[in-house]
N, C-alpha and C positions, 0 to 999 in steps of 0.2 A: 675713295675719300668722301667724307660726309659733305664737304662743301661743294664738290662736284655734283653729288647727288641732289643737294638743295637747289643748285642752279638748274640741273637738267630735269628734275621731277616736279617742279612747281611752276609750269609755264603760265597757268591762268592767273595765279596770284601775282607773278612777276609782271605780266603784261598789264594787269589792272592797276598795279601800284606805280607803273612808270619806270620800274627798275631795269627794264630791258634795254635802256639806253646806256651808253658809256661802256665801261670795262666789263660789266656783267654781260651785256649783249655780245661783246667780242669773245668772251670766254665761252659762252654758250655756242656761238657759231664755230669756234675752234674745235669744241668737243664734237659737234655734229659733223663737221667736215674732215675730221682727222681720219687717217688711214686705219688707225687702231680703234676698235670698238671698246671703249673703256668700261662699258657696262655689260659686256658679254659674259655670261655665266659659264664657268667651267665645272660641269657636273663632277668630273673626276676629282677635282680639288675639293669641292664641297664634301663629297662622300669620304674622301681620305681624311680630311680634317675632322669630320664628325665621328668616324669609326675610331680613329686614333684617340680622340678625346674621350669617347665613350668607354673604350677598354681601359685607358689609363685612369679615368675617374672612378669607375666602379671597382677596378682592381685595388686601387689605393684605399677607397672607402671600405671595401670588404676587409682589407688588412687592418684598418683602423678600428673597425667594429668588432673584430674577432680576436685580435691579439690580446695577450694578457694586459689588464688594465694598468696603466702607468709604466709599462715596459718601454725601453728606448725604441724598439721597432715601432710600437704604436705611436709614440711621440713623433717619430719621423714620418709615419704614414699620414698623420693629421694634416700638416701643411701641404703635402702632396695631393691628398684627397681634396682639400679645399681649393687648391689652385686648379686642378683639372676639372672639378665640378663647375668652377667659375668659367673656365675655358669652354666647357661643354655648353653651359648655359648661355654664354655670350653669342653662340650661333643663333639664338633667337632673333638677333638683329638681322641676320642674313635671311632667315625664314620670313621676317616681316617685309623685307624689301623685294622679295621674289614676287613676280607677277601672279595673278590669280590662278592661271593655268600653267605656271612654270614650275617644273620639278615637284609635282604634286606628291610623288612617292617619297622624295626626300623630306618634304614638310610633314607628311604623315608619319614617317619613321622617327623624325626628331621629336614630334609631339608624343608619340607612343612610348619611345624608349628613354627620352630625356624629360620632356615637358611634364608629362603625367607623373613620372617617378620622382621628380624634384618639386612637384606642385607649382610649376611655372610654365603652363601651356601658352602657346603663342597668341591665342585669342585674347588673353589677358594683358598682352603687350602691344600688339600691332596697332590698335586704334589710338592709344595714347601716345605711342611713339610717332605716329604720323601727325597727330595734333601738335606734338612738340616741334616738328619741322614746319608747321604751318605758321605763316606770318601773323595769323590771327591770334595765336597762342604764344609764340616764342617770346620768352623774357617777361611775360605778363605774370601777375599773381596766379593765374590759372594754368600756367605751363606745367605739365606733369613731370618734366624731367629737369627743370631748372633748379639746381640745388640751392641757389640763393633764396628761393622761396621757403626753404626749410632750415637754412643755416645762415645766420647773420654774422658777417665777418666782424671779429673783435668783440663779440658779445658772449661772455662766459655762460650766461643763462641759456642762450640759444644753442651753444655748443653742447651743453649738458642735455638739453631737450633732444637735440639731434642724435646724440649718443644713445640715449634711452630709447629713441624710436628705432634705431638700428637694432638694438637688443630685442625689442618687442616685435619687430616686423615679422620674423619667421613664425611667431606664435599667431599673429593675426592672419597670416596666409593659411596656416594649418587649420585654424578655427573656421575660416571662410569656407573651406572645402568640407571640413568635417560636419558643419552645420547646414550644408546645402539642402537637405530635405526640408528643413524648417522654413526655408525661404519661399516655399510654395504654399505656406499656410494662408497667406493673404496677398492679394494682388499688389497692394501698396508696398508691402514688405519686399515682394519680389522686384518691383520696379526700383526701389531704393537700392537693393542689392546689386542689380544690374548696372545702374548708373553710378553708384558711389562706392561699390565694393567689388568691382570686377575689373580692376586695373592694378597692375603691379607698380604703383606710384607712391611716393612718400607725401605728395602734396594733397592734403585733405580738401583743398578748395576745388580740385579738379572734379568736374562732373562729366561723365561720359555721355555723349550723344549717340543714341542707339539706332541702328538700322536693322531691318529684318534679318540681314545677313549676320550682323553682330549677335543677335539673339540666338540664331541657329548655331553659330560657332561656339558661343559660350556654353550652351546646353550640351553640345557634343562632347566637350571636355570636362564639364562639371561632374558627370556621373563617374567616369573612370578616376578622376581626381578625388572624388568622395570615397570611392572604394580604397584607393591608395592611402588616403589619410586615415580611414577607419582601421586599416590593417595594422597600423603602428601600435595603437593601444590594445587592439584585439589580440595580437600575437603575444603581448606581455601578459594579458589576462589569461590566455590559454596556456601559458608557461613555455611557449616556444622560445621567446626571448626573455632575457633578464630585464628587470625594470631599468637598469642602467642604460639600456639601449635608447630610451627616450631622451635623457639629457645629452647623451653622446651625439645623437642626431641633431639635437638643438644646437650644440656647439659647432657642429659641422655646417649647419645652415647659417649661423651667425658669421662664421669664417668666410663663407662665400658672399654673403651680403656685404661684409666689410670690404672685400676686394672689389666688388662691383661699385660700391660707393666711392672708393678711392679713384676708380676709373672715371666716374661721373664728375668728381671734383676737378679732374684734369681735362674734361671735355670742353669747357668754356672758360672765358675770363670773368664772367658774371659781372659785367660792368653796366648792365641794363638798370634802368630806374623804375621798371614795372610797366612802362608804357609800351604800346605796340611799336615795333621797329620795322624798317624796310629790309629787303633782302641783303643789301650791302652791309647794314649794321649787324644783321644776323651772322653773316659770314665773318665779319671782323671780330665778332665776339666769340668765334669758335676757334679751337686749337686743332691744327692739323700737323701731321708728321709726314714728311717726304722721305723717300728712301735715299735721296741724293743730298738732303740737307738736314740740319738739326731742326727740332720742332720750331714752327713759326706760326705766325698769325697771317692768314692769307684770305 
């Protein structure tokens, strides 16, 4: 559960903010002293989930892309492909929270077979997701995953802008990787690209703070992602694929982005006013689901 992760993984910020007293301190102690290791990774479960999602996603996507256009089997394959691609992509969250030397083969396999193929490699997610969990960012205008920063409740103009951004986001990601070689033309352009265009976030105010490890990780996935992006129009130009392949891939990408945004809309109550909050407020603003109870705020 995300709230347990927030409590267990942010000891420095918690201690410094004074939130370690009271119920948060008790919860953290209970987690540490429990007979069950709530954060113990099950490699078999990870691999099974990954492989099932991979096969289901690519099988449904292949059917959608190759079946006769407009046929009922193709129409049926589209939502299946969108759902399983979303499910496959959601494992990026697990890749993000694994330790640096934990399940390295799994992280490499996910990035090669899923991250690169869908242009969503984990180095473009890990940093901003950890910033989202940080009390320095959470709920502020710079929070990269706080949807309230991109969608104002009850504002039709904001809803329209948000919808348009959902529609254009896959194109922006595609162009980011397709134009990768151009980012090396000037140091300033490269720095801007790394700090402002190397995170899978809707929040344009978010600026990524780069470490040497970030730079190496981004570069390691940029080249294969560039090749993947370039193959899409190249195969059309060479006559291997019909031109309709491009809008079909775009529709599939939009479908997966929509599903992911629906999930993000349900992640939090979005009751923050833009100011920094303590860990308790962070937790109370988050939505959790327990297997023993209905969705609650805890």
